[in-house]
N, C-alpha and C positions, 0 to 999 in steps of 0.2 A: 797349586796352592788352594787349600780348602777355605770356603767361606762359611761362616757360622751365623745362624739365625739366633740371636739372643732375645729371648722372650721374657720380659720383666712383668710379672704379675704384681702390681704394686699394692701397697696396703689399702688403697682406696677400693680396690677390687676384692681383696681377701679379707679386709677388716682386721688386719693384724699388723704388727709393728715393722717388719722388715720385708724387703722385696724378695721375691722368689725368682731365681733366674734359672731358666731351663735352656738347653742348647741342643740343636739338632744339626749335625754337620751336613753340608751340601757338597757333593762331589761335582765340581763344574765340568762342563764339556770342554774339550780342547778348543782354543780359539780357531775361528774359521781360517782355513788356508786357501791358497789359490785354486786348488782342485775342487773345493766346495762351492766356489762362486758360480760355476756354470758358464754359460755363454754371455759374458758381459763385456762392455767396452773397456779400453785401457783407462779412460778417465774414471770410470766406475771403480776399477781396481785400485787406482791411485788414491782416490778419496777414501775407499773403504780401509785400506791398510794405513792410511794416515789417521783414520779414526782409532784403529787399534793401537797405533803408536802413542797417540795423545792420551788415550785411556790408560795405557801402561805407565805413563809418567804423571798420572792424576790430573791431567788437563781435560776435565770432563766436558766443559763448555765447548772447547775446540773439537773434541771428539764428536759431540752432538752436531755441530755445524757441518763437519765432514760427512756424517751419516745423512744429514738432510740433503746434501748435494747428491748423494747416491740415490736417495728417494726421488729427487727431481729427474734423475736420469732413468731410473727404473724402480717403481714402487712395489714390484711384485715379490722380491725375495723376502722370505719370512725372517731370516736371520737379522735383517736390518732393524726390525722392531724389537727383537731380543736385545741387540746391542744398545739401541736407544734406551730401552727400559733399564738396563744395567747402569748406564751412565746417569740417568735421572735418579735412580735409587741412591747412587753414590752422592749425588747433590741434595738428597733428602727432598726431592720434588716428587712426592709420592703419587699424586694424582696423575702426573704425566707417566710415571713408571707403570702404574696400574693400567692405564690406557694402552700402552704399548705391549705389555705382557698379555693382555686380553686379546690383542690382535694376533699374537702368535698362537694362542690357545684356540682361536677360531679354526685354525688349520690343523693343529695338533692338540686336541683337548686333553690328552692323557700324558703329555710330556712332563715327566716327574720334575726335571730341573726347573722348568718354567713355573710349575705349580708351587715349588718351594719358594721361588723368588716372589711370586704373587702373595703367598702366605706371609712372607716377611713384610711386604708392603701393607697388607690388610691389617696386620697386628700393630704396626707402627701408626697406622691411621686410626687405631682403636675400632676397627670394623670387625667386631668379634663374631657376629652372625656369619659374615662372609668368610671369616677365618675358619669357622667350623666346617663350612661347605668344602673348603679346599683340603683341610686336614682329613676329613672323612674319605677323600680320594687318596691321600698320601699314605694312610695306614695300610693300603694294599701293597705298597712298596716296602714299607718298613714299619713293623708293629710297634716300635718304640715311639712312633708318633702318637700312639694311644695315650701316653702320659700327658702330652700337650693337649690332646683332645679332651681328656678328663678335666683339665684345668679350664679349658674353654667352655665346656658344658657347665662347669661351676660358675663361671662369670655370667653365663647366659641363664643361670638359674634352672638349668635342666638337670636337676639333682639325681633323678632316677637313672638317666643316661650316664651321668658321671660315675655313679656307683657301679653300674653294669660294666663300664669300660675298665674300672679299677679291678673288678673281679676277673675280667679277662686277662689283665696284666699279671695279676697274682697267679693265675692258672698257668700262664706261659713262663713267667720269670721268677716266681716265688715272692715271698713277702718282702716289702721294702719299707724302711722307716718313713721316708717322705710320703709314700702313698698312704700309709697308715694315718699320718697327720692330716693329709688331705681328706681322707674318709671322715675323720672326726669333725673337721670343719664343715663338711657337707652335712653330716648328721645334725649338727647344731642348727642348720638352716631349715631342715625339714620340719614342717608343721604337722604333717600327717604321715607318720612312719609306717602305716599299715602295709603299703605296697612293699616296702623294703623288708619288713618283718616276714611277710608271706614268702618273699623270694628267698630269704635266708633260711627259713624253715624248710623250704623245698630243697635248697642246696644241702642242708644237713641230712635230709631224708635220703638224698641221692648219694652223698658221700659222708657217712656218719662218723668218720674218723679224722676229718680235716678240722683241726683245732681252731683255725682262724675264723671259720664260719660261726662257730659257737661264740667266740669272743666278739665278733661283729654284732651278733644278735644280742648278747648281753649288753653291749654298749647302747644299742637301739632301744632296748627295753628300759635301761636306766635313764636314758634321755627322755623317754616318754613317761617317766615316773612309775613304771610297772616293776617295782623292785622285787616282788615275789616271783614274777616270771623270770626276771634276770637271775635270781638266786636258783630257781629250778633249772634254768639253762646251764648254769655253772655246774650243778650237780649232775646233770645229764652228760656233760662233757667228761666229768671224772668217771662216770660209769662206763662210758664208751672207750675212754682212753685213761685207764687207771693210773698210769704213770705221768699224766699230764701236769707238768709244773705250772703251765699257764692257767690251768683251772684254778689252782690255789691262789694265783694272782688276783683272781676275781673273788674267790670264796672268803678270803681273810676278812675283807671289809664287811661282807654280809654277816659273818659270824660276830664281828665286833659290834655291829649295830643290834644284833639279836641278844647280846650279852653272853654268847657262847665263847667265853674267853679261851678256854683250853683248846677248842678247835681252831680258833683264830690264831693262836700262837703257833700251833702245829703248821697251819697253812703258811704263816709268815716265815717260819723256819725253812720250809721247803722252798719257798719263793726266793729267799735271800741266799740260799746255797746254790740255786739253779744257775747253770751257765746259759740257759735259754732266755733268762729275764735280764733286760738291759739295766744299766746303772741308774738311769732316771726313774725307772719303775721301782727299783729297790729303794731309792731315795724317798719316793712317795709312800712306800710301805712303812718305812721307819717314821716318817713325819706323821702318818696317820696314827701309828702306835703311840708316839709321844703325846699327841693330842688326847688320845684315850687315857694315858697315864695321868695327864693333868687333872682329869675329872675322876680318875679311879687310881689314886696313888698306891693302893694296896698291891697293885700289880707291878710296881716299879722293879722289883727283884727279877722280873722276867726279862729285863733288858740284858741280863747276862746271856740269855739264849740268842738275842740279836747279835751281841758282840761275838759270840762263838760262831754263829752262822756266817758272819762276815769276815772272820779271821783269815780265811783262805781266799778271799776275793780281792784281788789287786785293784779292781775298779770301784771298790766301795768307799773310797776315801772321802767323797762328798758326804756320805752318810755319817762317817766318823766325825766330821766337822759339825754336822747337825747335832749329833749326840753330845759333842763338847759344849755347844751353845746351851743345850738343855740343862746340863749339870752346872754350867757357869751361872745361869740365871738362878739356880737353886743354891748358889754359893758352896757347891761341893767341888772344891778346887782340885783335889786329887783326881777325881773321876774326870773332870773337865779337861785337865792337862793330859791325862792318859789318852783321851780320844782326839784332842787337838794335835798331839804329837804324831798320831797315826794318820790324821787327815792332811797334815802339812806336806807329807811325802810327795804327793803329786801336784802340789801347788805351792812350791817353796818360795815364790816371789809375791805371795799375798801379804802386803804390808801390814794390814790390820791384824791378820791372824798371827803373823810373826811377832808383832808387838805384844799381843795378848799372851802368847806362849812364853815369851821371855820374862814378862812381868810376873806370870804365875810361877815360873821357875825360881825367880828371886824370892817371891813370897813364900814358897815351899822349901827355900834354902837349897835348891838344886844348883849350886854355884858353878860347878864344873860344866854342867850342860849350858847354863846361861852364858858362860864365858865363850865356849866354842860356838854356840848358836848366834850370839851377838857379833862375833867375828865374821861369820858367814853373812849375816844381815848387812854388815858394813860394806862387804864386797858388792852387794847389790844396791845398797842405799848409802853411799858414802857421805851424803849431806844431811842425814837424819840424826839430830842430836840425841834422841831417845836411845838409839843403839849404842852410842858412845857412853851414855850414862849407865846403861845396863852392863856394858863391858867393864866400865870402871868399878862399879859396885861389886861385880863378881870377882875381879882381880883383888880388890881390897879385902874381901871376905876369904880369899884364898891365900892371904898373907903375901901378896905381891904389890906392896905399896908403891914402889918406884914406877912399875908399869901402869898402875892405876892413875898416878899423877900425870903421866905422859898422855894417856888416852883421854883423860878428863879435860886437861888443858887444851887439847886439840879439839875436842868435841864442843866445848863451850863457845867457840867461835861461830858455830852454826846455829846457836840459839838466837832467835829474832823475836822481839816483843813478847817474851814469855818470862816474866819476873820469877814466877814460882819455879820453873825448870832451871833457870839460871841460879837461883838460890840453892836448889838441890845439888847442882854441880859444885858450888863453893863449899857446901857442907861436906861432901864426899872428899874433896881435895883437902879440907881441914882435917878430916879424920885420917887421911893417908899420912899427912905430915905428923899428926899425933902419934901414929904407929911408928914413924921413923924417929921420933923423939925431938922433932923440931917444933918447940912450943911457940916460937915467934911466928913462924909461917902458919901454923895451925890457928893461932889467934887472929892473924891478919885475914885469913879466908873465912873464918867464922863471922867476923865483923861484917864482911861483905855480904854474907848470907843473911845476917840479921837486918842489915840496911835494906836489902831487897824485899825481905818479908814485910817490913814496915810499909814499903811502897805499895805492895800488893794487898 
């Protein structure tokens, strides 16, 4: 059975909201068998295997007592301290576990299995400096330990070392989203980026077609408020790699800031169509452009280009929702609904968005859509009166008065402490009875609506 080291780098260390959990699997050695014990007494054997038995059934205290009896009989076998350390670790008695693992390492300083266990102990004791020393040895056995090493360097404020290790990982395994995020967090902590800038310039000189090195350098220059150098670096990337979509991910913002709108829109279009640019980055591109339009409304027509660029991108739904919000605030309901309907496809259970779409559909007299949409909404939210009301209004407008009365009288039972909504239900029921020619019922429900309006 594999044991896992779970390393939680909490927000206290990272300065951000959620814990980051990394895991490195440990392949345990086989439990010691009788042939491994060497020339020991029967009493030693009996106590040792009693210890293994008690550990197997999680009686760690009893296992420790049995091992201590073995030590009284013969303190020399190294495996006794390994077993003691493992039992203390299970009991979260980290100091005792650490002491015993160190005894094992005195004889076998490069034992990977014991080093991994000691690392687990150190990290849980928050001894990060000691953790670094152990993980620097472990990377020899498995280079994936480098990711944990980079995090430890970050905690220890050894930022240059952390970035160096991240570069090694990217060289070996390629670009990774988590490591890119870690790099950005590290860059925010660096007060003097000159060392990193020099190192990245050297990497670009050695490998002029590796896009990520340029992007890292652009970020470092931007963080250091050297915007012109960041802009020049983005242009250098495009010159060396003319088909680089990632270059345009940097260039569009520089163009916007410089008022080169035509060039900015072209770079945005390339970025939004690119399969190499992730959804979050595309969302940021559109958000930046919307902010630009707020102060430069004469370019609003260019949003058509954005829409066309995203039309083939199944992952651009968050961007469509953002565009919907933009037009909703401007009271351009047709445009808002168009984008909202495209954005809801990947987030069908978003209550707030569902509600807004259905109310817009009613407002724009899209009754067929509002009917089918509210039916689906009721399947997900069967206790939400607003969806019953939308469904009832839609049915009423589609000349289905009987069905409207049925759904409205069901939905009104879910209205709690909302006189206005309750009044709206009664008005719609009154109108339905009016359509059916039942004047008495229509009048009865209208009076209820009027009485509620007076209360509110």
